[in-house]
C-alpha positions, 0 to 999 in steps of 0.5 A: 791708403788701402789699394795703392802701391808706390809708383816704383812698383809700376815697372813690375805691375800688370798693365791696365789697358783702357779702351772704348768699344769703338777703339777696341779693334784697333787696340787689339791689332797692336796687341796681336792675334792671340789677344784678339782671339782671346777677346773674341772668345770671351765676348769682350767688347769694352763695355763700360765697367767690363774688364778682361784679364789677358793671359800670356803664352804661359797662362800668366796674367799679361794685361787687363783690358778695361772698358771705358767711355769717359776719361774723366769718369771717377767710377771707371776703375771702381769695380777693379780693386776687389775683382782683380787678383791681388797684386799691383797694377799700373795704367798703361800707355797703350789705349785710352788715358784716364785722368789720373785724379779720376783714377785715384778717386775711383780706385780708392773708392773701389778698394774700400772695406770697412774692417773695424770689426772683422778681417776682410775676406781678401785684400784689394788689388793695388794701383801703382801710382805716386800719391805724393804727386802735387798734381794729385793732391786734390784727388787724394784729399777728395778720396780721404774725405769720402773714406772718412764719411764712409767710416763715420757712418759705418761705425755703430752707435756704441762707438759713434755716439755724441761723445765720439762724434765730438772726438772726431771733430776735435781730432780734425781740429787739432790736425788742422790747427783749428779752434774747437769747442763744445757745449754739452748737456744742461749748458745747452739751455744756459747757452740758448740752444734749447731745441738741441737739448730737448731732443737729446735730453732723454739719452744717457749720452749728453747732447751737445753742439760741436763747433770748429773755427778755422781760417783768416778773419779777412776771408769770407765766412763760410758756415757748414752745418751737419745733422748729428743724430747718432741714433734715432729710435724715433723717440716716443713716436717710435720707429718700427724695427725695419725703420730703426735698423740702420739708424746709426746712419742718421748722423750722415749729415754730420759725417758729410759736414766733417769731411767737407770741413776737412777738405776746406782746411786741407786744401787751404780754401781762402774762407773763414770756416765755422763748422757746427754739428748738433749731436744727439741720440733721439732716445726713449726714456721718462724725460723724452720730449713728447708729441704736443709739447711746445719747445723754445728755439734759439731764434725765439720761435716756438715749435709744437712737436707734432712728431718726435721722429722729425727730430733732425730739423729740430736740432738743426734749427738752433744750429742754423740760427747760431750760424746766421748770427755770424752773417756768413757769406754762405751757410751749407747744411747736410742732413739725413732728413726725410724718407720723403726725399728718397721716395721722390728721388731714390737713394742715389740723388741727394735733394738740393734746396737753395734760396738763390738760383745762381748758387743752386745752378753752380752747385748742380753744375759742379755735381755734373762735372764730378759725376756726383749729381744732385737734384734741385727741389723747390722751396715752395713756401705755400706748403708751410701751411702743412706745418700749422700749429694752433698753439705755437708759431708752427709745428715740426711736422703735420698730419699730411704726408704730402711734400715731406722733404719740401716741408722739412726744408721749409721748416729750416728756412724759417730759421735762415734770414731772407737775405742769407745765402743758404743751401740744404742737402737732404742726403741718404748717406747709404748704399742699400746693396753692393755695387762696383765701388759702392759697397753696402753701407755708409756713402759720401753723396754730393761731397765732391760736388760740394767741394767743387762748388766751394772751390769755384766760388772762393778760389776764382 
């Protein structure tokens, strides 16, 4: 994995000495007067995220001081790999001792560069640590899942269409010994997935439902569903250019679902897993689905298409219905569903909807514990009136711009049985600009929270 060196290199690596503002003076006492004068001259006060290279008497790098407040913060080291000079670094026994799992996650996220199409301008600094240590297995798995999410989202649609998304799921299934299948093109109609077919039929790249099954049949059934719109033009309700620019990321829900499934299988969570990804391209062509059409769904409910750009909920409804037929203990879905969620909560907070308070509370607590927060939004069912149709059971959107992420969640809620435990995460899956450990582009948001929630639910 990029950004890491073997533990054997630690003896020759540059020390990383972690410190808090309150403990800085005591630490500098142990490092000697030259280090103290250097820190004072540089104005270093060990603020979170700050670091200070410390030279030796010859001017060579002797150590790096790193500001820290929480020893469990996975973002504490994330700014270092692409800021420090290339070379090997090791956590030092002096100063504060960060949790090694948090160090691995943060360093690995900070070292990430998407380099499929160009050579990076520089390599990442390397942290010397034993990634084979069993105590770090979960942290390494979380990091790999997060990097998978980023890679899938960052890949342009020319190389990440429905076929390639299917291949990514197939590769995962083969690696983990899972059963794999897909329903493609016109077969979606005969297999009773008409809504998925309606959205994807206009593209030259056939729509499909991707399915992976894994685990012991005696274990609780867990269904994970991800929105796989590999590109979204908006359909005949065409997006403007700026709204379409980053729509390769509209399969971000599928990327999160794949990554979470990878975690479940790699960490041998005692569940019977079903992964479902409806994968389509929402294209413009002569046979594109149209505003005003009434489409059938697997659930037997009719849906009037008010807006072809509200396509994610249309493909998800068939997948959610199918997931519910297995009567799982829990259904979790992930989707880049609405701009309204971003207006309400901004880019960093995924919107969590859940039909059980206990599940929502556990999910939120897991996010807080992992520094991977979500924010719960209400399933305020009176707002279903915003989706009223005069000719169908309801519409996929409506004229009002009120409560957009809530009405989208309520649409999905109609396809989940009242007694079925269910969570829905409306996730942005994107960083708009570069920040330490968070490069512009695809991002895993709420993934560590989802895994911790599942582990606590099924491993206790």
